[in-house]
N, C-alpha and C positions, 0 to 999 in steps of 0.2 A: 177666292175663287168659287163660283157656284158649282154644285155636283151637275152632271149631265143630266139633260131632261129628254129621258128616251122612254119608250113603252107606256106612252100615256093613255089613259081610259077615263071614263065617267063624264060628268057634264062640264060645261064650259067653266061654271063658276067654282068647281072643286079647287080645294088648294093642294098642293103636292107636298107629300109627306115622304122623306126619303129614308131609306131602309140600307144602313151602312153594313158592307161586307165585314167581317171580322177583322180583317188586316187594315182598314181603313184608319188613318191618323187625321188629327186636326187640320191638315192641308185639306181634306174632304168636306168640311164644315164651314158655314157663313152665319154672320149674324142675321136675325129674322126669318131664317128659313126654319122648315119643320122636320121633326126626325121620330122615328120609332125608337123607343128607349126601354129599358128594363131595369127595375129597381135591383140595385146591389145592396142597398143598406137603408136602414131607417134611424133616424137620429131625432131628438127633441125639436130639432129647428129645421127640420124637412127631410127629405131623402135625397140619398145619391143614386145616379143613374148611369148606365152603361148605353152608349150607343153601338160600341164596337168594342173590341178587346183592347184597345189603345186609346178610346175616347171616352172620358166620364165626365161629370160634373154634378153641381146641386142644384136642386129644384126647392127654393126656400118654401117654408110654411105658408107664407102669405101668397104664394103663386100655385098652390095647389087647390084643386077643385074637388079632390075626395081624399081619405086616408089609403095607404098603400103598404102592402106587405113587401119583403124581400122576395123577388121573382115575378112580381106582377109587371104587366106591359101597359104602357101609356104613350100618348104623343105629347111632345114638347117642342117648344119654340127656343132657339138660342138666344138670348137677349143681349149677352155681353162676352167677349175674350178679354179677360182682365190682364194686366201688363206682366202679372206673374204666370200666365199661362192659364189660370183656372178658369172654368167654363160655368156660366150661370144661366139657367135655364127656368121656363115657366111652363106650367102645363096649359095644353090647349085641348078643346074636345069639338073639334068640326062637326058640323052636321054632313059634310060630304066632302070626300078627299080620295086622290089617288096616289098610290105607292109607286115610288120608281126605286128600283134597286141601285146602289151605289158601289161598284166593283172597286177593289181596291189597286191604284196605279193604273197606268196606261197599258193596254194589251199590246205586246211587243214580240218580237222575235229575237232568237239567240244571236243571230248574227247583227244585230243592231244594238246590242248592249254597249259595245264600247262608245257609243255616242250617249249613253244615259246614265254616266257615273254620277251618284249622289240622287238618282231619280227613283221614285217608287213605281214599280212595274208589275205586271201579270204575264206570267208565261203558261201556255198550256202546252202539255207534251207528255211523253212516257219516261218514267223513272228506267233508268238502264243500268244504274249502279247505286249501292246505298253502303258507306264506309263508315263505321263508328270510330272515331279518334279519342284521344283522350279528353278533348274539348267537347266540339260539336258534331253533330251526324252530318256527314257530306252525302248530300242527295246530287246525283247526276242526273241533269233533266236534259232531255234530247225532243226537240221539235223538228219542224220541217228544214230547218236551215242548218242546225247544229247542236253541239250540247255543251252544257255550263254546269260548272259545280255551285250547288246551292247549300249553304251552310245554316243548319237548323240547331238551336241552342236549347238545351234542358239543363239540368246540373251536370257538371263535369263528367264526362264518360258515360251518361245516360241517354239511352237511344230515344231521339225525338221522333214523334209521328209514327210510333210502333205499329199502327195499324195499316201502314203503307209498305210493299214490298216491289221487288223489282218487276217490270211489266206493266205496273198500274198506270192508268192515265189519270192525271191531276191537273188542277190549277194551283200554281204556285205564286204567292205574292210575297214582294219583298224589295228591299234596296240594293240598288246596283254599287258596287264598290271595287276598288283596286286592292287586291291583297298580293304582296309579294310580286308586283310587276304583273298580275294577271287579273281578269274580269272573274268576279265571283258575285253571286246574289245572296244576301242574308235574309233568309226566308222568315215572313212573319205570320204567313199561313199556307196551309197546303190542305186542299181540299179534293174530293173525288169530283170527275166531270159529271155534268149530270146526264149526257147522252153519250154514254162510250163508244157506241157503233158509228155515230156521226163524226165524233172527234177521230176516232181510229181510222176512217176513212179518209177524211181531210188530211191527217197526218201522213197517211201512206201515199197519198196523190202529191204532197209536197216533197216527201222523200225520194220518191220515185223520181221527180222533175230534178233534184238535186244529184240524185245518183247517177244520172243519165251521162256516159262518158262523153269525152272530146272525140272529135273525128279529124285528125290531122293526116295530111298527104303522108303516104309512107315515104321513108327515107330514100328508097329505090324503086323503082317500077319492075314488079316482079309477077307474072301471071301465076306461078304456082303458089305464092305467098296469100294472095287475095282469095284463095279457097279456104283460108283460116281466119279471115279479117272477122267475119261475122261473128265466129267462136271466141275470138279475143275480145270482142266488143261487150259479150255476155259475161265473160270473166271480168273485164272492168267494171261493168255494172254491178255485179255482185260482190267485188270487192269495196267499190265506193259505197254501196249499201251497207256493208258489215262495219265500216267506218261511222257511219251515220247512226247507225244502231247501237254505237258503243261496244261492238262485239270484238274482242282482242283478235289478232291476226298472228297464228304461229306459221311462219315459213319454213319449211324444209326444203333442202337443195342438194344436190349430189356435190360432194367436196371436190370438184376440179374446175378447170377453166372454164369450160361454157356452163357448167351450175353457178359460178360466181358471175359470168357475164350475164347471166339471167336474173340472179337474185339481187345484185347490188343495185342494178338501175331501178327495179321495182321496189326495192327498200327506200330509195331515195323518194321516189314518186308518191309511195303511201304515207311516208312520214309527212311529208309537205302537205299531203291532203288531210290528214289527221292534224296537223298545226292548224289548217285552214279553218275546219269546222268544229275544233274543240277549243274552248276557251281557256282551258288549263294547258300551261307551256309543257307540263310534263307528260301530257298525253302520248305523244310518239314513243316515249320510253315505256309507259305502262301498257299500251296497246299493241305494240308490235314486237315481235322477236324475230330476228334471222337465226337458223340453225343447220350446220352443215351435216350431211348423213354420208359416212365412209362406204356404206354398202350400196350397190346398184338397186336397191329396193328399201322398202321402208320396214326396218326391221321392228320385232317386237320389242327389243330392248329399248329403241328410240320412242315408240308409241307409248309403252308404260312411264317412262321418263316424261314425255309431253303430258299425258292424261294427269299425272300425278300432280306436277306443277299446275295444270289448269284447275283442278279441284281445290288445290291449296290455296290458289288466286280466288277462286269463287268462296271459299271459307272466310278467308282473312280480310280481302279487300271487296266482297260484294260484286265481284265482275261476272259477266256473262261467260259461259264457255266458249272457247274461240272458235274461228273458223280455221281449218288447216290448210294451208297452201302449199301444193307439191311441185317443185319445179326439177326439170331435167331427171326426174325419177317418178316412179308411181304408178306406170301403165300395165304392170304384169300381175299374173296370179300370184306371184309370192309377195305384193303388197296386200293382199285381201285379208289375211289372219289380222294385220294391224287395222285395216279399215273396219273390221266387223267388230273390232274392241270399241273404237270410236263410235260407232254406231249405237251401242248400248246406252251412249250419253247423247244422241243426237246432234253430234258434232260434224257440221258440214266439212264437204272435202271438196278442193278445186285442185285439178290436175294440169299442169301444162308440162308436156315431155315430149321427146322426138325419138324414144326408145319405141322398139316394135311393141305393139300392145296387144293386150289379151281383152277386148272390149267386153265380150261376154262376161267375164270373170269380174272386170273393174267397174263397168258402168252402172250396175244396180247400186253400187255403195257409193258413188260419186255424185256431188251436185252440178259439176261441170267438168269435161274432159276435152283438152284441146291436144290433138297429136297429128301431124302431116300424114299419117298411114291410114288414118280414117278418112282422107280426103283423096286417097291413091297417090300421096307423095312419099317421101322417105326422110331418112335422116338427114339428107343434105340441108333441110329447113332447121337449123339447131334451135335449141329452147332458148339460147342467147338472143338470136334474131329475133324471135317471137315474143320475148319478153322486152326488148327495147321499145317494140311498138305497142305493146301493152302499157308500158310504163308512161309512153307518150299519151295514150288514150286517158289514162287517169290524170296526168299533169303534163301539158304540151310545154310548160316551162323548162322541163329537164332536157328538152331535145339538145341544146348546145354542148351539154355535158357528155352526150350519148353517140356521137356520130361515129367515132372510131369503134364503138363496142362490138357490133354485128362483126367486123372482120376479125377482132380478136377470137370471138366465139367460133365463127366458121374455122379458123385455122386451128383452133384447140382441138376441134371435134373432127379435123380432116375432111370438111365439106368439099365436096365436087360442084356445089351449084353453081347454076349458071350466074346466079347474081353476085357471086365472089368477087368478080373483076370490079362490080359498081362499089361493092362495099369497100375493097381494098382502095379503090380510088377516092371515095369518100373520106377514108381515113388518111389519104395522102394530103387531101385538102387540110386536114385538121393537123397537119404536121408530123405524121408517122408513114414511114416506109415501111416495106414488106419485113425487113428486119427488125424495125422496132416493134412491129406488132408480133412477131415471134418471140421476141424478149419479153414483151409485156405477159403473153401467155405462158411461156416458161416459169417466170416470175410467179404467176399466180397460182401454177401448179406446185410450185415449191413451196410458197407460202401455205398453202392448203395442207400440205404434208406436214409442215413443222407446226401448225396450228392444230392440227389434230381434230378434237371436238370444238373448239374455240371457234366462234365466227369471225375473229380478227376485224371487228368493227373498226374503222379508223385507218389501220395498216391496209387492209385489201381495198378500201376507197383510194388510199394514195397508190398503190400498186396499179390499179385500173384506170386511175385519174378520173374518178366520178366523184364530184362533190371535193375535190382535192383544191385547196386555193394557192398550192404552189408548184407549178409546173417543173422547177428546178430539181425540187425535191422528189417529185413522181420520177423524173428522169433517172437521177443517181440511185434511188431505191431500185428501180428496175434492173438498172445496170448491175448493181450489186448481187441481187438475188438470182438474176439470168445467170450470172459469171458464177456463183456457187453452185447452181444447179448444173451447170455445165461441165464443172468441176467433178462433181458427185456423180454425174451420169459417165464422165469418161473412167473413172475410177470402177465403176460398176461393169462397163464393158470390157476393160482391161482383165477382168476375173472371168466374166461369162463367155465371152466369144470364142476363147480355145475350146469350150465344153459344149460349144453348139453343134449339134449332128445334121448333116444335109442329105435328102434323098429327093430323086424327081419323081412325081406322082405320075400315074397313068395318063392324066390328062395333060401332061407337059408341065405342070406348076412345080416349083421350087419349094419344099418343105424344109423348115428348119425346126428343131427341137431343143430346147435347153431347159434343164432342171434348175429351175430359179430358187429351189428351196435350198440346194446342196451346193450350188455353183454360183451364187451370188452372194453379195452382202446383205445380211438380214437387218431388220429394224432400222434402216437408213434409206435415205433418198438416193435413186428413186426406187419405189415400192416395185413387187412383182410385176404388176401391169404395166406400168412406166417404163421398167426394164426391158419386159419382152418387146414394147413399143420402139425404144432406142434400138434393141437388136435388129428388129424388123427393118427399121429405118436403114441401118446399115446394109443389109442384105439386098433391099430394093435399090439402094444405089449401086451396089456390086453389079447387079444384074442388068443394069440398063433398060429397064422397062419390061424384061420378061416376068412372068406372073410370079409371085411370090406370097407363100403362107408361113407364118412362124407362129409356133405354140411353144409357150412358158408355162410350165405345169410345176406343182407342188405335191404334197402328198394327197390333197384331196381338193384340187382345183386345177384348172386350166385357163390362161387368158389366150386370146386368139387376135390375131391380126391378118388381115390379107390385102393384096395389091393384083389388081388383075384377075381375080377369081371371086366369082358371085357366089359368095358363102351364105346361104339363107341360115344363119346361127340360131335363131328362134326356132325355125323349123326342125333342125339337126337336135336341138335339145330335145322337142316333142318326141322325135322317133327315138331317140335314146331311152326317155322314159319308159316307153311302151316295151322298148326291145329289151332293156335290162332292168327288170323290176327288182327292187332290193338294193340296186344300186345307189339309191339317193339322188339321182339326177336332177339337177336344177340349174336355171342359168337364162341367158338370153343376151340381146344386144341388137346390134343394126346386122346390115349384110356384110361389112367388112371388119367389123370388131366386135368382141363380145368375151363372155366368160362362162365358164360350167363348173358345177360345184358336184362332188359325187363323194362317196364314201371311199377311204384310202385302200382297204381290201380289195375293192373293185377296178383301181385306177388302171392297170394295165390293159384291161379288156375295154373299158370306156374310151380309152385313148385309141387303141387300135381300131375299133368301130368308128370312132370320129375321123381317123386317118382315112379310113375306106370311103366313108362319105366324102371327104374331101377330094378324093381321087375322082369322083363322079361329078363333081362340081364344074359349071360352066366357065370357061375363061371368058373375060370380058374387057375389052379393050378400053371401054368407057372409064373403068374403076382404077386405070394406072395412076400412080401416086402423082399428087402434085409437087412432091420434091422433086420431079424432072423438069418442072415448069410447063407442063402440058395441061 
């Protein structure tokens, strides 16, 4: 097959002389065509010449017009391709000629490689990872459509093409092959692009197009949610772009029911998208990790661990530093020390949360921040509700697995949203009644407690029935875990309720206090926060809709629950910080649920001040418990 005839110049009578790119093979040459050649050896019967790194042959002395030395250039005509593959040339010295460069392989995109197995191709893109193995050097190359591993060989364990680093724009030529069931390119040459600015601009346009999120109709019509839709679209765009850039995503989420209803759907959508744009089937495992956080903020212990793993992966595997995705967490001033740590390494942070935020403290440190409070809404739009829609923007094909999840998220976080009835009805259409949804939420909380710092992938998927291929197993697992949770909660109530003190506040609210450190089982389910919630639920039922507040406290913490009383817990925390310097007060939450920390030596005065503020709080009938069916 003749080389392509492009970029011609000169007179009509001029012959064409082809200049082969280094990676070209004998597939690029034809008999009777003319080529630029370089002498690589001189022998008594002629000279050996190279047309490229892979095309060489002999010019017999009888076909030479002049003597040559190694390294000299000349023009040759291909006279014969012999049966054994040897090439025979003769020298020509044309009076007039035009040169045409022959690139190695057909220019193609990553997403077309599956149809080009066995072919020679050229790819232009950015190196996003370099990993040295005991054999080849693996370059991961990203163009505007995806990412593919490319193997370059030197001596075993020796770095190939040491002049190139992550972030370089290159043209890579090689042969497409299948290796262990995946597409890979065996690199024959890697060269820097001639016009980096033009290539970078072209790649950025293509990546922006591929990163554009989908725009599915929301699962339910909800005016309040529409205010956040644009913000979620931006997050979807950022996450898809990170996947295309070969940047790992490290997801941190609150280890509770709503946190898992947010993280698991998003995990499935992102892993599917990684699998779609990365030719390596192991890419989802290498580029994504979900991690639960026990604390209601991003602790320094967690960020230190995350950063250490990220730097190790960068050193050992040539990966980029990750993007941090915070779910159902990350909106408060308490998160900022960890964020500042990541800022030292330019690690981008994306936050999707529904806890009361401190935007002045957080937003200078994050790339994206989605929170209903920023749009005049509140905690009733849960993170799980937002992330189900976010997952569908990344990959709409996950929708059928997620229709029941927003209802579970809302019940886990006691949302009184107007849309809850619609979400519960949507779940009913998928075969879940209200009791089923409550059991799924209970099973999730129980599993989170037992898993501690483990993400529980697989088990949590089955409990939530996202990506689970066995509905019967899901139902049996939920029944077992929910029954265990109910048993353990009953045991905890048996010992805690007799030690729960009651008083009526000036505003008419019923206040219950219990020392969950000394009058509840420790280190078992339910934990202090969940124990306080269980006691609160019992008292709400006892009072038949009257306002109830419950405080479960320990040496240096208090957990707060409220029904029928508008407690602005974040505001209370801010006031206590100012009023009691040296008490170490911190914390936050929603209007009706939250937690506060303090130093143990100031416990009594902090709790007394807290009760005083509760006495002045507004009674609000709209916040009555959904446990009463209202």
